[in-house]
C-alpha positions as CSV (number, residue, x, y, z in Angstrom):
1,V,117.3,108.8,52.8
2,S,115.4,108.5,49.6
3,D,116.3,112.1,48.7
4,I,120.0,111.3,49.2
5,I,119.8,108.1,47.1
6,L,118.1,110.0,44.3
7,H,120.7,112.8,44.4
8,E,124.1,111.3,44.6
9,T,125.7,114.6,45.4
10,E,124.0,114.6,48.8
11,M,125.3,111.2,49.8
12,D,127.8,112.8,52.2
13,A,124.9,114.2,54.2
14,L,123.5,110.6,54.9
15,V,125.5,110.0,58.0
16,N,124.7,113.5,59.5
17,R,121.0,113.2,58.7
18,A,120.8,109.7,60.1
19,G,122.6,110.8,63.3
20,L,120.2,113.7,63.7
21,Q,117.2,111.3,63.4
22,I,118.8,109.0,66.0
23,Q,119.4,112.0,68.4
24,Q,115.7,113.1,68.0
25,H,114.4,109.6,68.6
26,R,116.6,109.3,71.8
27,Y,115.4,112.7,73.0
28,R,111.7,111.8,72.5
29,F,112.3,108.5,74.3
30,A,114.0,110.2,77.2
31,I,111.1,112.7,77.6
32,Q,108.5,109.9,77.5
33,K,110.5,108.0,80.2
34,L,110.8,111.1,82.4
35,F,107.1,111.7,82.1
36,R,106.3,108.1,83.1
37,I,108.5,108.4,86.2
38,A,107.3,111.9,87.1
39,K,103.6,111.1,86.6
40,P,102.1,110.3,90.0
41,H,100.0,107.1,90.5
42,P,96.3,107.8,90.6
43,V,95.5,107.9,94.3
44,A,91.9,106.6,94.1
45,D,90.7,103.4,92.5
46,G,87.8,104.0,90.2
47,P,85.4,101.2,91.1
48,T,85.9,101.3,94.9
49,D,87.0,104.9,95.7
50,L,89.7,103.4,98.0
51,Y,93.4,103.8,97.4
52,S,94.5,102.4,94.1
53,S,96.8,99.4,93.6
54,G,99.4,101.6,92.0
55,F,99.4,104.0,94.9
56,M,99.5,101.1,97.3
57,R,102.6,99.7,95.6
58,A,104.3,103.1,95.9
59,H,103.2,103.9,99.5
60,L,103.0,100.6,101.4
61,P,106.7,99.7,101.2
62,K,107.5,103.1,102.8
63,M,105.1,102.3,105.6
64,F,106.8,98.9,106.0
65,S,110.3,100.5,106.3
66,E,109.2,103.3,108.6
67,H,107.7,100.7,111.0
68,A,110.8,98.5,110.8
69,A,113.0,101.5,111.6
70,Q,110.9,102.5,114.6
71,H,110.6,98.8,115.7
72,K,106.8,98.9,115.5
73,V,104.6,96.1,114.4
74,M,102.1,96.3,111.5
75,T,99.5,93.8,110.5
76,V,98.2,93.5,106.9
77,A,94.8,91.9,106.2
78,S,93.8,90.3,102.9
79,L,90.1,90.4,102.2
80,K,88.6,88.6,99.2
81,I,85.0,88.5,98.2
82,A,84.6,84.8,97.6
83,N,81.4,85.0,95.6
84,F,82.5,88.0,93.4
85,D,83.1,85.9,90.3
86,E,79.7,84.2,90.8
87,V,78.0,87.6,91.1
88,T,79.6,88.8,87.9
89,A,78.8,85.6,86.0
90,D,75.2,85.6,87.1
91,Y,74.3,89.3,86.9
92,G,77.0,90.9,84.7
93,Y,79.9,93.3,85.2
94,P,77.8,96.3,86.2
95,S,76.5,94.3,89.2
96,G,80.1,93.2,90.0
97,D,81.3,96.9,89.8
98,Q,78.4,98.0,92.0
99,L,79.3,95.3,94.6
100,L,83.0,96.5,94.6
101,R,81.8,100.1,95.1
102,Q,79.5,99.2,98.0
103,V,82.1,96.9,99.7
104,G,84.7,99.7,99.2
105,S,82.4,102.2,100.8
106,T,81.6,99.9,103.7
107,L,85.3,99.3,104.3
108,S,86.2,103.0,104.3
109,S,83.5,103.6,106.9
110,L,84.8,100.8,109.2
111,V,88.5,101.2,109.2
112,R,90.4,103.7,111.4
113,G,91.7,106.9,109.9
114,E,95.3,105.7,110.2
115,D,94.6,102.4,108.4
116,F,95.5,102.0,104.8
117,C,92.7,100.3,102.8
118,C,93.1,99.7,99.1
119,H,91.7,97.6,96.2
120,Y,94.5,95.1,95.5
121,S,93.0,93.3,92.5
122,T,89.5,92.4,91.3
123,G,87.4,91.4,94.3
124,H,90.5,91.5,96.6
125,F,91.2,94.2,99.2
126,V,94.2,94.9,101.4
127,I,94.0,96.7,104.8
128,A,97.2,97.7,106.5
129,L,96.8,98.4,110.2
130,P,99.8,100.4,111.5
131,A,101.1,99.8,115.0
132,T,98.7,96.9,115.4
133,R,99.5,93.2,116.4
134,R,97.6,90.4,114.7
135,Q,95.5,89.7,117.8
136,E,94.4,93.3,118.0
137,A,93.8,93.5,114.3
138,M,91.5,90.4,114.6
139,I,89.1,92.3,116.8
140,A,88.7,95.1,114.2
141,L,88.5,92.7,111.3
142,K,85.9,90.5,113.0
143,R,83.7,93.6,113.0
144,V,84.4,94.2,109.3
145,E,83.6,90.6,108.5
146,G,80.4,90.7,110.5
147,V,79.1,93.9,108.8
148,L,80.0,92.6,105.3
149,K,78.4,89.2,105.9
150,N,75.1,90.7,107.2
151,T,74.7,93.6,104.7
152,D,72.2,93.2,101.9
153,F,73.8,94.7,98.8
154,A,71.3,96.0,96.2
155,L,72.7,95.4,92.7
156,P,71.4,96.2,89.2
157,G,69.8,93.2,87.5
158,T,69.1,91.3,90.8
159,A,65.6,90.7,92.1
160,M,66.9,90.2,95.6
161,P,69.8,91.8,97.5
162,I,73.1,89.9,97.5
163,R,75.2,89.0,100.5
164,A,79.0,89.3,100.1
165,E,81.1,86.3,101.3
166,P,84.3,87.8,102.7
167,L,87.4,85.6,103.3
168,I,89.8,87.4,105.6
169,G,93.3,86.5,106.5
170,M,96.1,88.5,108.1
171,A,99.8,88.5,108.8
172,E,102.2,90.7,110.7
173,V,104.9,92.3,108.5
174,S,108.3,90.9,108.9
175,S,111.7,92.5,108.1
176,G,112.3,92.4,104.3
177,D,108.7,91.5,103.4
178,S,107.4,92.7,100.0
179,I,103.7,93.5,99.6
180,E,103.2,90.1,97.8
181,D,105.0,88.2,100.7
182,V,102.7,89.6,103.4
183,V,99.5,89.3,101.3
184,E,100.3,85.7,100.4
185,R,101.1,84.9,104.1
186,G,97.8,86.6,105.0
187,L,95.9,84.4,102.6
188,T,97.4,81.2,104.2
189,L,96.6,82.5,107.7
190,P,92.9,82.8,107.8
191,M,91.3,84.8,110.6
192,V,90.6,82.3,113.3
193,D,90.3,83.3,116.9
194,E,93.1,81.4,118.6
195,K,91.3,81.3,122.0
196,A,88.3,79.6,120.4
197,A,90.4,77.1,118.5
């Protein structure tokens, strides 16, 4: 544009040159958008080595719809480490990351091969149990809870091993549920043995 302003004879080319710049910008924007859409979500979460939150958001709705189409039940458990923030505050982020890594490793060794276990958010895990009712899921998750509560986690910067404090809730997936719906419902339905209550 400055060349055209300095050379009045080229003023007629201003519209054409501006149009070319706009076309190039739109082309670059379209390529960037296509790349973002085509780029797959990372499958593994860095700190925990479980499925990543991004992969979960792409994959879990498909599992929900497949189960609904086949009239199968699915239970989703929400597992929070209640003392995670306390561990991070007292011993630092490396200790918090190590706790996540060890909890992730423990979960992956305890769930079934067909279960979908992922790191939902910091200190919060989600486990989808396909073709499993809430009562059946409770049996498996009581075992997970027992192992996590009774495991001593050795963390950097701590003189003594740390025990995780898992809070587990679960809910069966209903028709039209989003991931957030079922996770929220799971948080409000803590794991309580109905026979004992």
